[in-house]
FIVOVO-500571 format. One record per residue (C-alpha): residue number from 1; residue in one letter; y, x, z. Coordinates in nm, 2 decimals, always signed. Each point is the difference from the previous one (the first is absolute). Layout:
FIVOVO-500571
(r NUM; 'A'; (Y; X; Z))
...
//
This chain:
FIVOVO-500571
(r 1; 'M'; (-5.04; +0.12; -0.10))
(r 2; 'K'; (+0.34; +0.10; +0.15))
(r 3; 'L'; (+0.17; -0.09; -0.33))
(r 4; 'G'; (-0.16; -0.34; +0.00))
(r 5; 'T'; (+0.10; -0.07; +0.36))
(r 6; 'S'; (+0.36; +0.11; -0.08))
(r 7; 'V'; (+0.02; -0.23; -0.30))
(r 8; 'I'; (-0.13; -0.29; +0.20))
(r 9; 'G'; (+0.24; +0.07; +0.28))
(r 10; 'L'; (+0.29; +0.03; -0.23))
(r 11; 'T'; (-0.10; -0.32; -0.18))
(r 12; 'V'; (-0.03; -0.19; +0.33))
(r 13; 'G'; (+0.34; +0.15; +0.11))
(r 14; 'L'; (+0.17; -0.11; -0.32))
(r 15; 'L'; (-0.14; -0.35; +0.03))
(r 16; 'L'; (+0.13; -0.02; +0.36))
(r 17; 'V'; (+0.34; +0.12; -0.13))
(r 18; 'A'; (+0.00; -0.27; -0.26))
(r 19; 'A'; (-0.11; -0.27; +0.24))
(r 20; 'F'; (+0.23; +0.10; +0.29))
(r 21; 'G'; (+0.29; +0.14; -0.19))
(r 22; 'P'; (+0.26; -0.21; +0.18))
(r 23; 'C'; (-0.15; +0.10; +0.33))
(r 24; 'I'; (+0.02; +0.37; -0.10))
(r 25; 'A'; (+0.37; -0.05; -0.09))
(r 26; 'Q'; (+0.07; -0.16; +0.34))
(r 27; 'A'; (-0.19; +0.26; +0.19))
(r 28; 'K'; (+0.19; +0.28; -0.18))
(r 29; 'A'; (+0.33; -0.16; +0.09))
(r 30; 'K'; (-0.09; +0.03; +0.37))
(r 31; 'T'; (-0.15; +0.35; -0.02))
(r 32; 'R'; (+0.22; +0.28; +0.13))
(r 33; 'Y'; (-0.07; +0.31; -0.20))
(r 34; 'A'; (+0.21; +0.25; +0.18))
(r 35; 'Q'; (+0.13; +0.07; +0.35))
(r 36; 'R'; (+0.33; +0.09; -0.16))
(r 37; 'V'; (+0.17; +0.01; -0.34))
(r 38; 'V'; (+0.24; +0.28; -0.10))
(r 39; 'L'; (+0.24; -0.10; -0.28))
(r 40; 'I'; (+0.16; +0.32; -0.14))
(r 41; 'L'; (+0.30; -0.09; -0.22))
(r 42; 'L'; (+0.12; +0.29; -0.21))
(r 43; 'D'; (+0.33; -0.11; -0.15))
(r 44; 'S'; (+0.02; +0.07; -0.38))
(r 45; 'F'; (-0.34; +0.18; -0.01))
(r 46; 'S'; (-0.09; -0.03; -0.37))
(r 47; 'P'; (-0.37; -0.03; -0.06))
(r 48; 'H'; (+0.00; +0.30; -0.24))
(r 49; 'Y'; (+0.10; +0.22; +0.30))
(r 50; 'M'; (-0.37; +0.01; +0.09))
(r 51; 'A'; (-0.08; +0.19; -0.32))
(r 52; 'M'; (+0.32; +0.20; -0.01))
(r 53; 'Y'; (-0.01; +0.15; +0.35))
(r 54; 'D'; (-0.25; +0.15; +0.24))
(r 55; 'L'; (-0.05; -0.27; +0.26))
(r 56; 'P'; (-0.34; +0.06; +0.16))
(r 57; 'N'; (+0.03; -0.25; +0.28))
(r 58; 'L'; (+0.11; -0.29; -0.22))
(r 59; 'R'; (-0.27; +0.09; -0.25))
(r 60; 'K'; (-0.26; +0.00; +0.28))
(r 61; 'L'; (+0.11; -0.35; +0.10))
(r 62; 'A'; (-0.02; -0.11; -0.37))
(r 63; 'N'; (-0.33; +0.16; -0.07))
(r 64; 'E'; (-0.16; -0.16; +0.31))
(r 65; 'G'; (+0.16; -0.34; -0.06))
(r 66; 'V'; (+0.13; -0.21; -0.28))
(r 67; 'W'; (+0.28; +0.10; -0.24))
(r 68; 'Y'; (+0.18; -0.26; -0.21))
(r 69; 'T'; (+0.11; +0.13; -0.34))
(r 70; 'R'; (+0.22; -0.29; -0.10))
(r 71; 'A'; (+0.18; -0.09; +0.33))
(r 72; 'Q'; (+0.32; -0.19; -0.07))
(r 73; 'G'; (+0.31; -0.05; +0.21))
(r 74; 'V'; (+0.24; -0.29; -0.02))
(r 75; 'F'; (+0.30; -0.04; -0.22))
(r 76; 'P'; (+0.24; +0.17; +0.02))
(r 77; 'S'; (-0.15; +0.34; +0.11))
(r 78; 'N'; (+0.25; +0.06; +0.27))
(r 79; 'T'; (-0.07; +0.09; +0.36))
(r 80; 'T'; (+0.11; -0.30; +0.21))
(r 81; 'A'; (-0.16; -0.27; -0.21))
(r 82; 'N'; (-0.32; +0.18; -0.03))
(r 83; 'H'; (-0.04; +0.10; +0.36))
(r 84; 'T'; (+0.07; -0.36; +0.09))
(r 85; 'S'; (-0.28; -0.12; -0.23))
(r 86; 'I'; (-0.24; +0.26; +0.14))
(r 87; 'L'; (+0.07; -0.10; +0.36))
(r 88; 'T'; (-0.02; -0.38; -0.07))
(r 89; 'G'; (-0.24; -0.04; -0.29))
(r 90; 'A'; (+0.25; -0.22; -0.17))
(r 91; 'Y'; (+0.21; +0.04; -0.32))
(r 92; 'P'; (+0.38; +0.03; +0.00))
(r 93; 'D'; (+0.04; -0.36; -0.11))
(r 94; 'K'; (-0.14; -0.09; +0.34))
(r 95; 'T'; (+0.11; +0.28; +0.23))
(r 96; 'G'; (+0.37; -0.04; -0.07))
(r 97; 'I'; (+0.04; +0.38; -0.06))
(r 98; 'P'; (+0.06; +0.04; -0.38))
(r 99; 'N'; (+0.11; +0.36; -0.01))
(r 100; 'N'; (+0.17; +0.27; +0.21))
(r 101; 'S'; (+0.32; -0.20; -0.02))
(r 102; 'R'; (+0.11; -0.33; -0.15))
(r 103; 'Y'; (+0.30; -0.21; -0.09))
(r 104; 'D'; (+0.01; -0.29; +0.25))
(r 105; 'R'; (+0.13; -0.29; -0.21))
(r 106; 'S'; (+0.07; -0.22; +0.31))
(r 107; 'L'; (+0.23; +0.27; +0.15))
(r 108; 'G'; (+0.13; +0.13; -0.33))
(r 109; 'R'; (-0.08; +0.36; +0.12))
(r 110; 'L'; (-0.24; +0.28; -0.05))
(r 111; 'R'; (-0.23; +0.06; +0.29))
(r 112; 'S'; (-0.20; +0.30; +0.11))
(r 113; 'P'; (-0.22; +0.09; +0.18))
(r 114; 'L'; (-0.23; -0.30; -0.02))
(r 115; 'R'; (-0.20; -0.08; +0.31))
(r 116; 'D'; (-0.02; -0.39; +0.01))
(r 117; 'I'; (-0.37; -0.03; -0.09))
(r 118; 'Q'; (-0.10; -0.36; -0.03))
(r 119; 'V'; (-0.37; +0.03; +0.07))
(r 120; 'P'; (-0.20; +0.16; +0.28))
(r 121; 'T'; (-0.07; +0.38; -0.02))
(r 122; 'L'; (-0.33; +0.16; +0.10))
(r 123; 'P'; (+0.11; +0.08; +0.36))
(r 124; 'E'; (+0.10; -0.37; +0.05))
(r 125; 'M'; (-0.32; -0.12; -0.15))
(r 126; 'L'; (-0.20; +0.23; +0.23))
(r 127; 'A'; (+0.20; -0.10; +0.30))
(r 128; 'D'; (-0.11; -0.36; -0.05))
(r 129; 'H'; (-0.35; +0.12; +0.08))
(r 130; 'D'; (+0.10; +0.23; +0.29))
(r 131; 'L'; (-0.05; +0.31; -0.21))
(r 132; 'V'; (+0.23; +0.30; +0.03))
(r 133; 'T'; (+0.19; +0.17; -0.28))
(r 134; 'V'; (+0.18; +0.34; +0.02))
(r 135; 'E'; (+0.24; +0.09; -0.28))
(r 136; 'L'; (+0.12; +0.36; -0.06))
(r 137; 'A'; (+0.35; +0.01; -0.15))
(r 138; 'H'; (-0.02; -0.32; -0.20))
(r 139; 'F'; (+0.35; -0.13; -0.07))
(r 140; 'L'; (-0.11; -0.36; -0.06))
(r 141; 'L'; (-0.19; -0.06; +0.33))
(r 142; 'E'; (+0.26; +0.02; +0.27))
(r 143; 'G'; (-0.03; -0.32; +0.22))
(r 144; 'R'; (-0.32; -0.12; -0.18))
(r 145; 'E'; (-0.26; +0.03; +0.28))
(r 146; 'A'; (-0.08; +0.37; -0.06))
(r 147; 'I'; (+0.03; +0.29; +0.24))
(r 148; 'S'; (+0.24; +0.23; -0.17))
(r 149; 'Y'; (+0.02; +0.38; -0.03))
(r 150; 'K'; (+0.30; +0.16; -0.17))
(r 151; 'T'; (-0.19; +0.28; -0.18))
(r 152; 'H'; (-0.33; +0.03; -0.19))
(r 153; 'G'; (-0.23; +0.30; +0.01))
(r 154; 'P'; (-0.31; +0.10; +0.20))
(r 155; 'A'; (+0.17; +0.03; +0.34))
(r 156; 'S'; (+0.14; -0.35; -0.02))
(r 157; 'F'; (-0.33; -0.14; -0.13))
(r 158; 'I'; (-0.20; +0.16; +0.28))
(r 159; 'E'; (+0.24; -0.11; +0.27))
(r 160; 'A'; (-0.01; -0.36; -0.14))
(r 161; 'L'; (-0.37; -0.01; -0.01))
(r 162; 'E'; (-0.06; +0.15; +0.34))
(r 163; 'T'; (+0.27; -0.22; +0.17))
(r 164; 'H'; (-0.06; -0.33; -0.17))
(r 165; 'D'; (-0.35; +0.01; -0.17))
(r 166; 'P'; (+0.14; -0.23; -0.27))
(r 167; 'D'; (-0.20; -0.21; -0.24))
(r 168; 'L'; (+0.24; +0.09; -0.28))
(r 169; 'I'; (+0.21; +0.31; -0.05))
(r 170; 'I'; (+0.26; -0.01; -0.28))
(r 171; 'Y'; (+0.10; +0.35; -0.09))
(r 172; 'L'; (+0.30; +0.05; -0.24))
(r 173; 'D'; (+0.08; +0.33; -0.17))
(r 174; 'M'; (+0.33; -0.02; -0.18))
(r 175; 'D'; (+0.02; +0.37; -0.07))
(r 176; 'V'; (-0.19; -0.04; -0.32))
(r 177; 'D'; (+0.27; -0.24; -0.13))
(r 178; 'T'; (+0.29; +0.23; +0.11))
(r 179; 'Q'; (-0.14; +0.30; -0.17))
(r 180; 'G'; (-0.09; -0.20; -0.31))
(r 181; 'H'; (+0.35; -0.12; -0.05))
(r 182; 'R'; (+0.14; +0.35; +0.06))
(r 183; 'L'; (-0.24; +0.20; -0.22))
(r 184; 'G'; (-0.19; -0.25; -0.20))
(r 185; 'P'; (-0.38; -0.04; -0.02))
(r 186; 'Y'; (-0.07; +0.36; -0.11))
(r 187; 'G'; (+0.16; +0.16; +0.30))
(r 188; 'M'; (-0.22; -0.16; +0.27))
(r 189; 'R'; (-0.23; +0.28; +0.10))
(r 190; 'D'; (+0.15; +0.10; +0.33))
(r 191; 'V'; (+0.06; -0.35; +0.14))
(r 192; 'L'; (-0.34; -0.13; -0.11))
(r 193; 'S'; (-0.17; +0.30; +0.15))
(r 194; 'K'; (+0.16; -0.09; +0.33))
(r 195; 'T'; (-0.08; -0.37; -0.04))
(r 196; 'D'; (-0.37; +0.08; -0.07))
(r 197; 'S'; (-0.01; +0.25; +0.29))
(r 198; 'D'; (+0.13; -0.26; +0.24))
(r 199; 'I'; (-0.27; -0.25; -0.12))
(r 200; 'G'; (-0.26; +0.28; +0.06))
(r 201; 'E'; (+0.12; +0.05; +0.36))
(r 202; 'I'; (-0.03; -0.37; +0.06))
(r 203; 'L'; (-0.36; -0.01; -0.15))
(r 204; 'D'; (-0.10; +0.31; +0.21))
(r 205; 'Y'; (+0.13; -0.16; +0.32))
(r 206; 'L'; (-0.19; -0.32; -0.07))
(r 207; 'D'; (-0.31; +0.19; -0.08))
(r 208; 'Q'; (+0.02; +0.22; +0.31))
(r 209; 'H'; (+0.05; -0.30; +0.23))
(r 210; 'G'; (-0.28; -0.21; -0.15))
(r 211; 'K'; (+0.23; -0.25; -0.16))
(r 212; 'L'; (-0.03; +0.08; -0.37))
(r 213; 'E'; (-0.30; -0.21; -0.08))
(r 214; 'S'; (+0.15; -0.31; +0.15))
(r 215; 'T'; (+0.33; +0.03; -0.19))
(r 216; 'S'; (+0.09; -0.15; -0.34))
(r 217; 'F'; (+0.26; +0.17; -0.21))
(r 218; 'I'; (+0.22; -0.15; -0.27))
(r 219; 'V'; (+0.23; +0.25; -0.18))
(r 220; 'A'; (+0.26; -0.17; -0.22))
(r 221; 'S'; (+0.33; +0.05; -0.17))
(r 222; 'D'; (+0.27; -0.26; -0.06))
(r 223; 'H'; (+0.07; +0.13; -0.35))
(r 224; 'G'; (-0.01; +0.32; -0.21))
(r 225; 'M'; (+0.26; +0.25; -0.10))
(r 226; 'M'; (+0.11; +0.12; -0.35))
(r 227; 'E'; (+0.24; +0.27; -0.12))
(r 228; 'N'; (+0.35; -0.13; -0.07))
(r 229; 'S'; (+0.06; +0.25; -0.28))
(r 230; 'L'; (-0.18; -0.21; -0.27))
(r 231; 'P'; (+0.19; -0.13; -0.31))
(r 232; 'E'; (+0.25; -0.27; +0.10))
(r 233; 'T'; (+0.04; -0.34; -0.16))
(r 234; 'A'; (+0.31; -0.15; +0.15))
(r 235; 'P'; (+0.22; +0.28; +0.17))
(r 236; 'G'; (+0.32; -0.21; -0.02))
(r 237; 'L'; (-0.16; -0.34; +0.05))
(r 238; 'L'; (+0.26; -0.14; +0.25))
(r 239; 'G'; (+0.30; +0.14; -0.20))
(r 240; 'D'; (-0.15; -0.14; -0.32))
(r 241; 'L'; (-0.03; -0.35; +0.17))
(r 242; 'R'; (+0.36; +0.01; +0.09))
(r 243; 'Q'; (+0.10; +0.10; -0.35))
(r 244; 'A'; (-0.21; -0.30; -0.12))
(r 245; 'G'; (+0.21; -0.23; +0.20))
(r 246; 'F'; (-0.19; -0.04; +0.33))
(r 247; 'S'; (+0.17; +0.10; +0.32))
(r 248; 'V'; (-0.24; +0.19; +0.23))
(r 249; 'A'; (+0.02; +0.09; +0.37))
(r 250; 'T'; (-0.22; +0.25; +0.17))
(r 251; 'T'; (+0.15; +0.00; +0.35))
(r 252; 'N'; (+0.13; -0.27; +0.24))
(r 253; 'Q'; (+0.35; +0.12; -0.05))
(r 254; 'G'; (-0.04; -0.05; -0.37))
(r 255; 'I'; (-0.11; -0.37; +0.02))
(r 256; 'R'; (+0.29; -0.23; -0.10))
(r 257; 'P'; (+0.01; -0.37; -0.09))
(r 258; 'D'; (-0.02; +0.08; -0.37))
(r 259; 'T'; (-0.29; +0.24; +0.03))
(r 260; 'D'; (-0.27; -0.09; -0.25))
(r 261; 'L'; (-0.28; +0.23; +0.12))
(r 262; 'V'; (-0.10; +0.18; +0.31))
(r 263; 'A'; (-0.22; +0.30; -0.08))
(r 264; 'I'; (-0.24; +0.21; +0.21))
(r 265; 'T'; (-0.14; +0.31; -0.16))
(r 266; 'A'; (-0.32; +0.13; +0.17))
(r 267; 'G'; (-0.21; +0.15; -0.28))
(r 268; 'S'; (+0.04; -0.32; -0.19))
(r 269; 'T'; (+0.33; -0.20; -0.01))
(r 270; 'F'; (+0.00; -0.34; +0.17))
(r 271; 'L'; (+0.26; -0.24; -0.13))
(r 272; 'Y'; (+0.11; -0.31; +0.20))
(r 273; 'C'; (+0.19; -0.27; -0.20))
(r 274; 'R'; (+0.28; -0.13; +0.22))
(r 275; 'E'; (+0.02; -0.38; +0.05))
(r 276; 'G'; (+0.22; -0.18; -0.26))
(r 277; 'R'; (+0.04; +0.31; -0.22))
(r 278; 'F'; (-0.28; -0.08; -0.25))
(r 279; 'D'; (-0.11; -0.30; -0.19))
(r 280; 'Q'; (-0.33; +0.02; -0.19))
(r 281; 'T'; (+0.16; +0.12; -0.32))
(r 282; 'R'; (+0.18; +0.29; +0.17))
(r 283; 'F'; (-0.31; +0.09; +0.20))
(r 284; 'D'; (-0.21; +0.01; -0.32))
(r 285; 'Q'; (+0.26; +0.22; -0.17))
(r 286; 'L'; (-0.02; +0.24; +0.30))
(r 287; 'V'; (-0.38; +0.01; -0.02))
(r 288; 'A'; (+0.00; +0.06; -0.38))
(r 289; 'W'; (+0.26; +0.28; +0.04))
(r 290; 'L'; (-0.22; +0.17; +0.26))
(r 291; 'R'; (-0.32; -0.04; -0.20))
(r 292; 'A'; (+0.16; +0.19; -0.29))
(r 293; 'I'; (-0.02; +0.32; +0.21))
(r 294; 'P'; (-0.28; +0.22; -0.14))
(r 295; 'D'; (-0.29; +0.10; +0.22))
(r 296; 'T'; (+0.11; -0.24; +0.27))
(r 297; 'D'; (-0.16; -0.32; +0.14))
(r 298; 'V'; (+0.21; -0.29; +0.12))
(r 299; 'F'; (-0.16; -0.24; +0.25))
(r 300; 'A'; (+0.15; -0.35; +0.06))
(r 301; 'E'; (-0.12; -0.29; +0.21))
(r 302; 'E'; (-0.34; -0.06; -0.16))
(r 303; 'D'; (-0.09; +0.37; +0.00))
(r 304; 'L'; (+0.11; +0.05; +0.36))
(r 305; 'L'; (-0.19; -0.30; +0.13))
(r 306; 'A'; (-0.31; +0.13; -0.18))
(r 307; 'R'; (+0.05; +0.32; +0.20))
(r 308; 'H'; (+0.02; -0.19; +0.34))
(r 309; 'A'; (+0.37; +0.08; +0.02))
(r 310; 'D'; (+0.27; -0.26; +0.09))
(r 311; 'P'; (+0.28; +0.01; -0.26))
(r 312; 'Y'; (+0.24; -0.15; +0.26))
(r 313; 'A'; (-0.05; +0.29; +0.23))
(r 314; 'V'; (-0.08; +0.30; -0.23))
(r 315; 'G'; (+0.24; -0.09; -0.28))
(r 316; 'D'; (+0.01; -0.23; -0.30))
(r 317; 'I'; (-0.06; +0.28; -0.24))
(r 318; 'V'; (-0.17; +0.34; +0.05))
(r 319; 'V'; (+0.05; +0.28; -0.25))
(r 320; 'A'; (-0.28; +0.26; +0.01))
(r 321; 'P'; (-0.09; +0.31; -0.21))
(r 322; 'R'; (-0.33; +0.00; -0.17))
(r 323; 'P'; (-0.26; +0.27; +0.10))
(r 324; 'G'; (+0.12; +0.35; -0.09))
(r 325; 'Y'; (+0.37; -0.09; +0.04))
(r 326; 'V'; (+0.27; -0.05; +0.26))
(r 327; 'L'; (+0.32; -0.21; -0.03))
(r 328; 'T'; (+0.21; +0.30; +0.11))
(r 329; 'K'; (-0.10; +0.36; +0.03))
(r 330; 'G'; (+0.02; +0.17; +0.34))
(r 331; 'R'; (+0.03; +0.37; +0.08))
(r 332; 'G'; (-0.37; +0.10; +0.02))
(r 333; 'G'; (-0.12; -0.20; +0.30))
(r 334; 'G'; (-0.22; -0.30; +0.02))
(r 335; 'M'; (+0.04; -0.38; -0.01))
(r 336; 'H'; (-0.18; -0.33; +0.02))
(r 337; 'G'; (+0.09; -0.37; -0.03))
(r 338; 'V'; (-0.13; -0.04; -0.35))
(r 339; 'P'; (-0.33; -0.15; -0.13))
(r 340; 'E'; (-0.15; +0.34; -0.06))
(r 341; 'T'; (+0.01; +0.08; +0.37))
(r 342; 'E'; (-0.18; -0.32; +0.11))
(r 343; 'H'; (-0.33; +0.20; -0.02))
(r 344; 'T'; (-0.08; +0.09; +0.36))
(r 345; 'T'; (-0.25; +0.20; +0.21))
(r 346; 'L'; (-0.27; -0.19; +0.19))
(r 347; 'L'; (-0.32; +0.13; +0.17))
(r 348; 'L'; (-0.22; -0.14; +0.28))
(r 349; 'S'; (-0.23; +0.21; +0.21))
(r 350; 'G'; (-0.19; +0.01; +0.33))
(r 351; 'A'; (-0.15; -0.28; +0.21))
(r 352; 'G'; (-0.11; -0.30; -0.20))
(r 353; 'V'; (+0.09; +0.15; -0.34))
(r 354; 'Q'; (-0.24; +0.08; -0.28))
(r 355; 'K'; (-0.06; +0.36; -0.08))
(r 356; 'G'; (+0.09; +0.20; -0.30))
(r 357; 'L'; (+0.11; -0.28; -0.24))
(r 358; 'V'; (+0.27; -0.02; -0.26))
(r 359; 'Q'; (+0.13; -0.35; -0.06))
(r 360; 'G'; (+0.26; -0.13; -0.25))
(r 361; 'R'; (+0.26; -0.26; +0.08))
(r 362; 'A'; (+0.16; -0.07; +0.34))
(r 363; 'R'; (+0.34; -0.11; +0.11))
(r 364; 'T'; (+0.21; +0.11; +0.30))
(r 365; 'V'; (+0.01; -0.36; +0.12))
(r 366; 'D'; (-0.38; +0.04; +0.05))
(r 367; 'I'; (+0.05; +0.26; +0.28))
(r 368; 'A'; (+0.10; -0.24; +0.28))
(r 369; 'P'; (-0.29; -0.25; -0.05))
(r 370; 'T'; (-0.24; +0.29; -0.02))
(r 371; 'I'; (+0.12; +0.14; +0.33))
(r 372; 'L'; (-0.03; -0.34; +0.16))
(r 373; 'H'; (-0.36; -0.03; -0.14))
(r 374; 'L'; (-0.09; +0.35; +0.13))
(r 375; 'L'; (+0.12; -0.12; +0.35))
(r 376; 'G'; (-0.20; -0.32; -0.02))
(r 377; 'L'; (+0.29; -0.24; -0.04))
(r 378; 'E'; (+0.05; -0.30; -0.23))
(r 379; 'I'; (+0.25; +0.03; -0.28))
(r 380; 'P'; (+0.31; -0.21; +0.05))
(r 381; 'K'; (+0.10; -0.25; -0.28))
(r 382; 'H'; (+0.33; +0.17; -0.07))
(r 383; 'I'; (-0.17; +0.31; -0.13))
(r 384; 'D'; (-0.01; +0.05; -0.38))
(r 385; 'G'; (-0.23; +0.29; -0.01))
(r 386; 'E'; (-0.38; +0.01; +0.03))
(r 387; 'V'; (-0.25; +0.19; +0.20))
(r 388; 'L'; (-0.12; +0.31; -0.20))
(r 389; 'R'; (-0.36; -0.11; +0.04))
(r 390; 'D'; (-0.12; +0.25; -0.26))
(r 391; 'A'; (+0.10; +0.27; +0.26))
(r 392; 'I'; (-0.16; -0.15; +0.31))
(r 393; 'Q'; (-0.35; +0.05; +0.11))
(r 394; 'L'; (-0.22; -0.30; +0.09))
(r 395; 'P'; (-0.04; -0.04; +0.37))
(r 396; 'L'; (-0.28; +0.21; +0.15))
(r 397; 'G'; (-0.24; -0.29; +0.05))
(r 398; 'W'; (+0.01; -0.10; -0.36))
(r 399; 'R'; (-0.03; +0.36; -0.13))
(r 400; 'R'; (-0.32; +0.03; +0.20))
(r 401; 'L'; (-0.13; -0.33; -0.13))
(r 402; 'L'; (+0.07; +0.11; -0.36))
(r 403; 'G'; (-0.14; +0.35; +0.05))
(r 404; 'L'; (+0.34; +0.16; -0.08))
//
């Protein structure tokens, strides 16, 4: 009898969903799932760290939430471009932040750091709805409607929460990146133990003060980290270009009227063709020369546009090692900025989030719209990402109706 009643109830519920689907979508957009959202950004935290190291607090969040196995950052996998896309929900071809640095063609100079974001960030979007954001040590958010703290860690988190009761806390831990560059991905035990312990202290505080169940967590990285001691494919790339007849500058002091190429090397090599120095024939010769390098990919305009990059801003040509290789060997540390390190960490947990699921594909541009959705806000038109609906619970009323 109970089985029959459940089946009838479920059938009726499904019919209601089919009939009133648009209404459900509208209701969900106006539902606030959490009193606060905590966005924990672990710079350069490779997804395989979860298996390589003992991280009980991060594992607890993953086990009690949703883990994405194929989370993808933006191209290129460098810090400034990826953090910008996380904080805006937009790709680099829209944010105006193509990389950690760029060659500014209008000025004829290299520029760094890049802070001139062309679309609203999460704190600015929340401020439009009178919601409060606190950021802990995030280098991109100064002057962008967030209450700022200079350091991350449990003490700053607790002070920020008790003082401001924010709707969104953005918590950035750069220590993971610093250690990764210094020692590589296999020397991360100590720093990751500290990172996980800090997160545990935050969880304990929220639990002891009755705030844990009303808090949503998103833990994400901007990119991964790989060892720089892999086989090299183009150790003398810039020198070889010069020998092939192309003049190359890597600094502002080196840029002259007859400079052909300005080069930025940050994992991959980003080449800017100087105005008036290339006709189509010479450009094609350059691309063909580069594509003859073994175990190396060469991305030109069409390839870059397909990756949501702006060739004008990121470079006309990008030279990148294939998986398992580097352009130039380092001395035993770590690196990113190559396609292999676009695989990122992403998990959701807590209020409004499904329990104990493993999902596949997600993108870091999906983080901002998902945060807005958890806070009951509409998604602005400039956002390229999508709400991660496969991670979000139905509103309580609909779950009761469907017997879930």
